N, C-alpha and C positions, 0 to 999 in steps of 0.2 A: 507493499500500499505506499502513496504517494503521501511527502509532505501535506500535496493540495488536499489526497484524497481523506487525509485523517482528517486536518480543518473544517472541512466540511459536515465531513462525519460528528466531530464535537460542536460546529456552530445546529446541525437537526438534532443530537440527544438533546442541549442546549433550549433549542425551540421547542423541542416537543414537549416539554415540561410547562411553559407557560401555557402550551396550548391546552394543553391537561386539566389547567389551573383553574384558567377559563371557563372552560367545560363543568369546573363542579364546581364554583361560584355559577354558574347560573344554574345548573342541578340544582341546587340546595335553597337556589333564592325561589326555583321554582313550586318547589317544596315546601319553602315558608321562607315571602318575601318577610317578615321581619328577622332571618337566621341571623344578617350579620349583624344589626343591631342589638341585638341578643349577647351577640358573640361577645365585641364591642364591649359590654358596659359591663363585666369583669364576671373571672372563674372561681367557682364550689364547686372544685374536685372531688369524688366522693375516694378515689385512688392516689395513690404514689406508687408509680409505678420503677421501680428500678431491674433494668434490663442486662443485655445484653448488646455490643454495638452491634454482631450481626445484622447486615444488610438483608436479612432473609425473615426478621420478626420485626415486622412494625407495630406496636399493643395494642392501639383501635382497632386497626386489623382483624387479629384475628383471639380480640374480643368483641369487637363489636363495640367496643364503646367510640360514642362522639367527642367533637372536640368540646375541649368545655370538662369532658369527665374524668379525663388523666393529668395528673402532671407527670414526666416524665424524665428518667434521669437514664442514662448508657454508656456502661463503658465496659470497655473487653475481660469477656469473665466475669458482669456482674457482681467485680465485689465491690465492697464497706469494708474499707481502710480507716481508721480513725485518722489517720494521718493526712489524707485528702481529702483538701479541704471544700472542695467540686460537690463531693457526694455529701462532704458532714451539711453543709450552706441548702441544700435539696434539701436534706429531711429537714434541719430548723428552721426553714419555708413553711415548708410543706406541713410541717406540724403549727407550729405559732401561730403562726396566718391566716394557713388560707383553711387548718382545722379539718385537715382529714381524714375519711373513716377506717381505712384500710393500708396500709405499705408489703407491695409484693414486691416481693423478689423473683423475677421469675430467669431461670437458665435452660438452653436446651443439650440434648442432644444431641452430640457429634462437635460441641464444642472444640473451636479450634486455641482456645484460651489454655484449658483444661490442657488438652494433649498437647501441647507445648508443655504445660508444667510436668507432665508427667516423661517428656524427653530429658535425657541424662545430657543436656545440652546447654554452650552458654549461650544465650541471643542475647546479649550485650543488650543494648538500656530494656526491653520485657525483664530482667530478671527482676528485678525488684520488686514487678507488679504482679510473676509467677510465684513469686514466695511462697507469697500468700496463697497458693492452692497448693501448694510446695506442703508449707504448716496443715493442711485439712493434708493431706495425704499420711504426711506424718500423723499428726492426733487421731488417724482412722488405719492406721497400716496394719492392724490386726488383720482387720474385719475385710480390708482389702486385699489385702498377700494369702489371702484362700478361695479366693476365686479368679480360679483356674484360666479362663476362658479371656480375654482382653479386652474384647470389646465389651461384658459386661461389667466388667468390672471400670472400665472407664462412660457408660454411664453410672455406675454407682457411684462413683469420686463427683462427677456432675450433679448427681444430687445431697449427696453431702455438704459440697460446697455452695449449693443452696443456703443449706441448714445454716450452714456457717453461719454466712451474708446476715441471714436472720435475725440470730442470735448477733451478731456487730452490729443489727440494727435496732433490738429491743437494748444495746448495753448503752445506750445515748440517753442524755439529762434527755433531750425535749419526749421522746419516745415514754420514759420513765414520769416525767412530772405531770405532761399530758393525758396520761390511762387512769393517775391516779386520783385527777382533778375534776376528769370527763368522761371516764370510760371509754375510751379508745386515743390514739389506731390501736385493731389489730393487725398483727407481724402473721403472713402467712408466705412461704413458699410455694412456689410451683413450676416443672419444670414441663419448654415449649419441646411434643415430638415430629420434628418432620414426615417420619413416616406414614401418621397419616391425620396430620395435622391440628390435634389438641392437644391437651392441659394435660398436666397431670397434680394433679394436689395432692403434696408433702406431705398434707395432714402435720404442719408444726404446731407444737401445742406449745402456745402465747404464753399462758395465765402460767404453767407449769418451768416452760426455761423464764418470764423472768422469776420468779417467783428464787429458784435456783443460781442465777447470775447474781439475784440483788445482795447475798452472800457481803461477795465482792466489791461488783459492780455498783451496791446501792447509792441513786443522782441525784434521789427524789429531796434531801436535805436540803434545808434553805440557809 
């Protein structure tokens, strides 16, 4: 492909986004003439979605949520690291200002970040990020090492990583204080499966985890 062909392709893909945007806007106006007026008035989302950056998992599309119903944060392998100011700011804003009722950490089977973390290889800048997943493996090493099938072990680490990130969400002061005073948010762990398009609820026991972690991580005192 020549440079001119590449340039034309890039322009076409750019223009197609705006064409689709116009079609979407027209569709929404046709369904509800006040749609954008209500959208501009403000947001009161019920959900905070913490997901993977993988381009194949758009939160609203796979859940059927509409604009304004989910506050979304995405990063590689859906991690919640206490020194990541980005995700901490998102959680704080979603809980303290938007008053979300549910926080969902959603991973997915076939996650490249989790697979990379299982690979004994120097990955440069990714090393400190993937270290968080390798730490999850270390915490659950006994369980994972008895799984002889590599694909099954990979899937299980995806699930365990989601649960661990839910635990990290629950450790935050914003979540603990809001739950103590308002009774929400509740934290959930889900996994998306490309093989059938369905979400799997890992049935994270929010109340039990909260009780367990508060011996050390209790931040509800003023």
